[in-house]
N, C-alpha and C positions, 0 to 999 in steps of 0.2 A: 544237614551240613556236617560232614565228618571232620575228624581232627586234622587231616591233611589239608583239606580246603580251608579250614580255619587258620592254619599256619600260613599257607601260601598266599591267601588273600586278606589276612588280617595282620600278620606280623612281618612276613617277607617284604612287603613294600617298604616298611620303615628300615629294614636292614639294608635294602638296595639304595634308598635315598641317603642314608647315613654314610655308607661307603662311597657313594657317588660324590657327595659334597666334601667330606673330609679327605677322601683319597685324592680328589682333584686339587685341593688346597695344599696337601702335603707334597704332591708331585711337583706343583709349581714352585713350592718353597725349596725343595731339595734337588730337583732335576729339571731346571728351566731349559737346558739345552736339548732336552728330549720333547719339549712342548712344540711339536711340529707334525705335519702330515706325512713326512717321509715319502715324498713323491718319487715315483720310478719313471718319470717322464724322460729323463736322460737316457735310460736304457732302451726305451722304445715308446715313441709318442703315439704311434698309430693305435687305434681302438681306445686309447685312454681318453681322448677328447670326447667322443660320443658317450662312452660309458660313464665318465665322471659327470658330464653335464646332465645326462638323463637321470642319473642316480641322485645328484644333489637337488635338482628341480623337484623330483618326485618326493624325496624324503623330507625336504624342508616344508613342502606344502602339507604333507601328511603330519609332520610334527606340530606345526602351528594349527592345523585343522583339528587334530586330536586335543591339543591344549585348550583351544577356545571352546570346541564343541563339548568336551567332557567336563570342563570345569565351570562352564557358564550355567548358573541356576536356571531352572525351567521358567520361573516367574519373570525373568528378564525379557524373554521373547514370546511367551505364550499368548500374548494379546495380538500379535501380528503374524506369528508362524506356529503352526501346529506341530506336535511331536512327529506325526507321520510325514509331513512335508519336509521337516528338518532332516529326518532320516533318509528320505529319498534323495534329497540334495547331497547329503553326506555320502551316500552310496555311489552316486554318479561322479561327483568330484573326486572322492577318495579312490574310486575304481580307476579313473583315468590316471591320477597321480601314482597309484600303486603299480599300474602297468608300466609307466615310465620308469619308476624306481626299480622295478623288477628286471626290466630289460637292461637298465644301466648296471645294476650289480651283477647280473649274469655275464655281461661283457667284461667287467672288471675281474670277476672270478676266473673266467675262461682265460683271460690274458695272463693273469698271475700264475695259473697252473700249467698253461701250455707253452709259455715262453721259457726256455731253459735259463736264460740270463736273469730274468725277473724272478723265476722260481728259486734259484740258488741264493739270491739276495733278499729273499723274503723271510721274515721271522714267522715262527709258528703262530704267534698272535695275529699276524696279518691275515693268514689263511683262515684261522678260526673265526675271526671277526666277520670276514666276508661270507663265510658259510652261515653264520648266525643271522646276518642281515638278509641273506637270500631266503632262509627259512622263515624269518619273521615277515617278510613281504609276501611270501607264498601263503602263509597262514592268514595274513590280512586279506588277501584276495579270496581265500577259501571261505571267509566269513560272509562274503556278499550273498551267496545263495541262501545261507541261513537267515541273513537279515531280511531277505525278500519274503520270508515266511512270517515276518512280524512287521508288516508295513504300517501298522498303527503306531509304531514307535515305542511300544511297551518295553521291549528288551533294551533298546538304546537308552531309555530313561533309567532302567535299573543299573546299567553299566555306568552312566553318568553319575547317578546317585552314589554308587560305590566309590568312584574316584573322588567325589566331593567329600564324602565322609572320611576317606583316608587322609586327605590333605587338611581337613579341619579337625582331625583327631576325635571323631565321633564314633560311638560304638555301633555295632550292628551291620558293618560293611560286608563281611563275608556272607551273611544270610541272604543278601540281595542277589547273589550269584547261584543260588540253589538250582534254578531252572536253566541256567546258561549251559549251552552245549560244550563239549570238550574242546572243540576248535577255538571257541572264544576264550576258554580258560588257558589253552596252550599259547594262544597269541598274547594274552596278557602276561602270562608267566615269562615267556621269552622276552617280551618287551622290558619287563622289570629286570631281568637278568642282564640285558644289554647295559642298563644303567649301572648294574653291579660291577661289570668288568670295565666300564667306561674309563676310570682313571688309569688303568693298566695297559691301555691300547693307544693307538694313534688318534682315537676319537677325541682326545683332550684338545686337539687343535680347534674343535668347535667353539670352545670358550674364547679363543682369539678372534674368531669370526664375529661373535657377538660383541667382543670388546671394541672392534673397529667402529661400532655405532657411536662411541664417545667422540669420534672426530666430527660428528655432525653438530655437536653442541659446544665443543671447546672454543675458546676465544681464538681469533685470528692471530697467527704468528707474525710478528713484526720483524722484518729483516732490514737492517740498515747497512749501507756500504761503509767500509772503513776508509776514512780519509785522513791523510797526513797533513799536518800544518807546515806548509812550505813557505819560506820567506819570499817576499816579492822579488821578482827578477830571476828566480830559480824555477826549474821545471821539476815536476813530481816524478820520481823514478818509476819506470815501468814495472809492472807486476812480474816477479820472478828474477829481478836483478839482484846480483849478489852483493853482500855487504862486507 
């Protein structure tokens, strides 16, 4: 394990997470009017619907799949699912979701670069973000053939242990990646880098999406009609009547 790997997979994750959390909080506090997705649907709706839907379906499945799969300790499922079976399921499900997300982001990137009206109204960060997401999904799909060489789940277990040691602040995380191929490492590095730039891009609107889940548990809103006390024998004035 060289010094570069030790930095990238031992210290860099904490830098990315710190910027991700503090940056998001500061942006919400100072620039709430920029807390949006900046949709370009008004400029041209065609191709956006397919691209956006495929991208969001694929990426959301991959995000929660990685979150649960990488951070769930092995002892939780080892009695009913082997590491090899879990890896095979992850490869199939992740492969399908990855293809959907890759097609979606390719459509979005092509639309933003090929349409002059959209291109001129796009910020540099919009283009850079789509390129990074395209590369990240491409790298993720490129890991599938490598994962097929370790169907016993050994490499997946090391990657999961690395992520669990990082989030629990345990030592020895970088050493677990000593035998990982460069595609795995590039995929992990780029994924962490996306979290690093998250607060400075339109990705912050993801927080709003998660925030809407609060509507599922909030108390029902009670709405009562406003009624005037009208003396007997008089009629209540119609809404909109001048006074």
